[in-house]
C-alpha positions in Angstrom: 97.3 96.4 112.5 97.3 98.9 110.0 99.3 101.5 111.5 99.2 103.6 108.2 95.6 104.8 109.3 96.9 105.9 112.8 100.5 106.9 112.5 101.1 110.4 110.6 103.8 112.2 109.6 103.5 116.0 109.1 106.7 118.1 108.0 105.8 121.0 110.6 104.6 119.0 113.5 107.2 117.8 116.0 109.9 118.1 113.3 108.4 115.4 111.0 108.5 112.8 113.5 105.8 110.2 113.5 102.8 110.9 115.4 99.5 109.5 116.4 96.4 110.6 114.5 97.8 113.9 113.7 98.4 115.0 117.5 101.6 116.1 119.1 102.3 112.7 120.8 104.8 110.8 118.9 105.7 107.2 118.3 108.8 107.8 120.2 107.0 109.1 123.4 104.7 106.0 123.4 107.5 103.8 122.8 109.6 105.5 125.4 106.7 105.2 128.1 106.4 101.7 127.4 110.1 100.9 127.6 110.2 102.7 131.1 108.0 100.2 132.4 104.4 101.9 132.2 101.4 99.7 131.2 99.0 100.3 128.7 96.7 101.3 131.6 98.8 103.8 133.0 99.5 105.5 129.6 95.8 105.5 128.8 95.2 107.0 132.0 97.8 109.6 131.7 96.5 110.5 127.9 92.9 109.9 127.8 92.9 110.8 124.2 94.8 107.8 123.3 93.5 104.4 122.8 95.0 101.0 123.0 94.9 100.7 119.2 97.0 103.8 119.1 99.6 102.1 121.2 99.5 98.8 119.0 99.8 100.9 116.1 103.2 102.5 117.7 104.3 98.9 118.2 103.4 97.8 114.9 105.0 101.2 113.0 108.4 99.9 115.3 108.5 96.7 114.1 107.9 97.3 110.6 110.7 100.1 110.8 113.0 97.2 112.7 112.2 94.9 109.7 113.2 97.2 106.9 116.5 98.1 108.7 119.4 97.1 106.7 122.7 96.1 108.0 126.0 97.9 106.5 129.4 96.2 107.0 132.4 98.4 106.9 
Protein backbone atom coordinates (compact mmCIF):
# COMPACT_ATOMS: atom_id res chain seq x y z
CA UNK A 1 0.00 0.00 0.00
CA UNK A 2 1.42 3.33 -1.08
CA UNK A 3 -0.39 5.65 1.30
CA UNK A 4 1.73 8.57 0.06
CA UNK A 5 -0.56 8.83 -2.95
CA UNK A 6 -3.68 9.06 -0.75
CA UNK A 7 -2.69 10.77 2.50
CA UNK A 8 -2.11 14.50 2.08
CA UNK A 9 -0.90 17.19 4.46
CA UNK A 10 -1.77 20.82 3.78
CA UNK A 11 -0.77 23.49 6.32
CA UNK A 12 -4.09 25.39 6.07
CA UNK A 13 -6.38 22.36 6.18
CA UNK A 14 -7.43 20.76 9.48
CA UNK A 15 -4.44 22.32 11.21
CA UNK A 16 -1.95 20.50 9.00
CA UNK A 17 -3.15 17.06 10.10
CA UNK A 18 -2.85 14.21 7.58
CA UNK A 19 -6.05 14.01 5.51
CA UNK A 20 -7.42 11.68 2.88
CA UNK A 21 -7.02 12.84 -0.74
CA UNK A 22 -7.12 16.52 0.19
CA UNK A 23 -10.53 16.23 1.82
CA UNK A 24 -11.30 17.40 5.32
CA UNK A 25 -11.48 13.92 6.84
CA UNK A 26 -8.30 13.08 8.72
CA UNK A 27 -6.41 9.86 9.26
CA UNK A 28 -7.20 10.32 12.95
CA UNK A 29 -10.93 10.45 12.19
CA UNK A 30 -10.83 7.14 10.33
CA UNK A 31 -8.62 5.45 12.93
CA UNK A 32 -10.95 6.65 15.69
CA UNK A 33 -13.96 5.16 13.90
CA UNK A 34 -12.16 1.84 13.55
CA UNK A 35 -11.03 1.92 17.19
CA UNK A 36 -14.59 2.56 18.34
CA UNK A 37 -15.66 -0.66 16.63
CA UNK A 38 -17.04 0.61 13.34
CA UNK A 39 -16.55 -1.78 10.44
CA UNK A 40 -15.17 -0.80 7.04
CA UNK A 41 -18.70 -1.11 5.66
CA UNK A 42 -20.16 1.20 8.31
CA UNK A 43 -17.51 3.83 7.62
CA UNK A 44 -18.02 3.55 3.87
CA UNK A 45 -21.80 3.77 4.30
CA UNK A 46 -21.46 6.90 6.48
CA UNK A 47 -18.86 8.50 4.19
CA UNK A 48 -19.67 7.40 0.63
CA UNK A 49 -16.82 9.49 -0.81
CA UNK A 50 -14.30 7.24 0.96
CA UNK A 51 -13.02 3.97 -0.44
CA UNK A 52 -11.68 0.83 1.17
CA UNK A 53 -8.29 1.85 -0.23
CA UNK A 54 -8.56 5.11 1.75
CA UNK A 55 -9.10 3.16 4.97
CA UNK A 56 -6.17 0.87 4.20
CA UNK A 57 -4.02 3.93 3.49
CA UNK A 58 -4.87 5.29 6.96
CA UNK A 59 -3.83 2.00 8.55
CA UNK A 60 -0.65 1.89 6.50
CA UNK A 61 0.17 5.50 7.42
CA UNK A 62 -0.35 4.73 11.13
CA UNK A 63 1.77 1.60 10.91
CA UNK A 64 4.57 3.53 9.25
CA UNK A 65 4.39 6.26 11.90
CA UNK A 66 4.56 3.62 14.64
CA UNK A 67 7.57 2.01 12.98
CA UNK A 68 9.32 5.38 12.96
CA UNK A 69 8.59 6.17 16.61
CA UNK A 70 11.75 6.37 18.70
CA UNK A 71 12.01 5.48 22.36
CA UNK A 72 13.74 8.09 24.47
CA UNK A 73 14.89 7.08 27.95
CA UNK A 74 15.19 9.65 30.67
